[in-house]
C-alpha positions as CSV (number, residue, x, y, z in Angstrom):
1,M,-134.0,-54.4,19.7
2,L,-130.0,-55.1,19.1
3,V,-130.1,-54.0,15.6
4,E,-131.9,-50.6,17.6
5,L,-129.5,-50.0,20.1
6,T,-126.5,-51.0,17.4
7,E,-127.9,-48.6,15.0
8,K,-128.3,-45.6,18.4
9,I,-125.0,-46.4,18.6
10,N,-124.0,-46.2,15.0
11,K,-125.8,-43.0,15.0
12,M,-124.0,-41.0,17.9
13,T,-120.8,-42.2,16.9
14,K,-121.0,-41.0,13.8
15,E,-122.4,-37.4,16.0
16,V,-119.2,-37.4,18.0
17,T,-117.3,-38.3,15.2
18,N,-118.9,-35.1,13.0
19,K,-118.6,-32.9,16.5
20,T,-114.7,-33.7,16.8
21,Q,-114.4,-33.3,13.2
22,N,-115.6,-29.8,13.1
23,A,-114.5,-29.1,16.7
24,V,-110.4,-29.8,15.2
25,E,-111.5,-27.9,11.8
26,V,-112.6,-25.2,14.1
27,V,-109.6,-25.1,15.9
28,R,-107.3,-25.4,12.4
29,L,-109.0,-22.4,11.6
30,Q,-108.9,-20.1,14.1
31,S,-104.8,-21.3,14.2
32,R,-105.0,-20.0,10.5
33,I,-106.7,-16.8,11.7
34,S,-104.1,-16.5,14.6
35,R,-101.1,-16.7,11.7
36,E,-103.0,-14.2,9.9
37,K,-103.3,-11.2,12.3
38,D,-99.9,-12.0,13.3
39,V,-98.9,-11.3,9.8
40,V,-101.2,-8.1,9.4
41,E,-99.3,-6.7,13.0
42,S,-95.9,-7.3,11.2
43,L,-97.4,-6.3,8.0
44,Y,-98.3,-2.9,10.6
45,K,-95.0,-2.6,12.4
46,K,-93.2,-2.1,9.5
47,I,-95.6,0.4,7.9
48,G,-95.0,2.4,10.6
49,E,-91.2,1.8,10.9
50,L,-90.9,2.8,7.6
51,Y,-93.4,6.1,8.6
52,F,-91.1,7.0,11.1
53,F,-87.7,6.9,9.2
54,N,-89.8,9.5,6.3
55,C,-90.9,11.2,9.1
56,K,-87.5,11.7,10.6
57,Q,-86.3,12.4,7.8
58,D,-89.4,15.3,6.7
59,E,-89.7,16.7,10.5
60,N,-93.4,16.5,10.1
61,K,-94.5,19.0,12.5
62,L,-97.5,16.6,13.3
63,F,-95.2,13.6,14.3
64,T,-92.3,15.6,15.5
65,K,-92.8,14.9,18.8
66,L,-93.6,11.5,18.7
67,V,-90.1,10.9,16.6
68,K,-88.0,12.9,19.4
69,E,-89.3,10.4,21.9
70,I,-89.1,6.9,19.8
71,A,-85.7,9.0,19.0
72,D,-84.9,9.6,22.8
73,A,-86.5,6.1,24.5
74,N,-83.8,4.5,21.6
75,A,-80.9,6.5,23.4
76,E,-82.1,5.4,26.8
77,I,-82.6,2.1,25.6
78,Q,-78.3,1.8,23.9
79,N,-77.4,3.2,27.2
80,L,-78.9,0.6,29.7
81,Q,-78.0,-1.7,27.3
82,D,-73.7,-0.5,27.3
83,K,-74.6,-0.7,31.1
84,I,-75.4,-4.5,30.9
85,H,-72.5,-4.9,29.4
86,H,-69.9,-3.3,31.4
87,I,-71.9,-5.0,34.9
88,K,-70.9,-8.1,32.1
89,G,-67.2,-6.9,31.3
90,I,-68.1,-7.1,27.8
91,Q,-68.6,-4.8,25.0
92,L,-69.8,-5.2,21.2
93,C,-67.5,-5.0,18.1
94,A,-68.6,-1.8,15.7
95,A,-68.1,-3.6,12.7
96,C,-69.9,-7.5,13.8
97,N,-71.6,-6.7,16.6
98,E,-70.0,-9.8,18.0
99,V,-69.7,-10.0,22.1
100,L,-65.5,-9.1,23.5
101,K,-64.1,-8.5,27.2
102,Q,-64.0,-5.1,27.3
103,D,-59.9,-5.1,27.8
104,M,-59.7,-6.8,23.4
105,R,-58.4,-4.3,21.9
106,F,-58.9,-6.3,18.3
107,C,-62.3,-8.3,17.5
108,P,-61.2,-12.5,16.7
109,Y,-64.1,-12.4,14.6
110,C,-63.8,-9.6,11.9
111,G,-61.0,-8.5,13.0
112,T,-61.4,-4.5,13.4
113,E,-59.3,-2.9,15.7
114,I,-61.2,-1.7,18.6
115,T,-61.2,2.4,18.5
116,E,-59.8,4.8,21.4
117,E,-63.3,6.2,20.5
118,Q,-64.9,3.0,21.6
119,I,-62.8,2.7,24.7
120,E,-63.7,6.1,25.7
121,I,-67.9,5.1,25.6
122,V,-67.0,2.6,27.5
123,E,-65.2,3.9,30.1
124,A,-67.9,7.5,30.2
125,A,-70.6,4.4,30.7
126,E,-68.6,3.1,33.6
127,E,-68.1,6.6,34.9
128,S,-71.6,7.5,35.2
129,M,-72.3,4.4,36.5
130,E,-70.2,4.9,39.5
131,E,-71.5,8.6,39.9
132,K,-75.1,7.3,39.8
133,N,-74.0,4.4,42.5
134,I,-72.8,6.8,44.7
135,S,-75.7,9.2,43.8
136,Y,-78.0,6.0,44.7
137,S,-75.6,5.4,48.0
138,S,-76.1,8.7,49.6
139,I,-80.1,8.8,49.1
């Protein structure tokens, strides 16, 4: 009787071990599937970006509207980032893209002079923000 009980326990232990190993293997395989899906998604994104840049230059009528919408969205993103930079009192170096204080005239990272054009862009963004704040407050 004790031998039968020991055999049943051993059999159950092996079954539990096998099921656990199978579950671990399934999770490992699902993880690999997820990584491969990420690779495929990344490649789709690269294909889309390449296609976008080719269509942008090619003036393909089918995608002209979408290309314009992307360009408009990118311009708005840049505008919003400029506003954030203004609020934080910073600007980006045009040469090395490092963060600088707005009053800096030279980049301490690469030595590039901050041009009057860049300063005018920052000032225009400041004026735009002030105008919009006025119009928001009058609502």
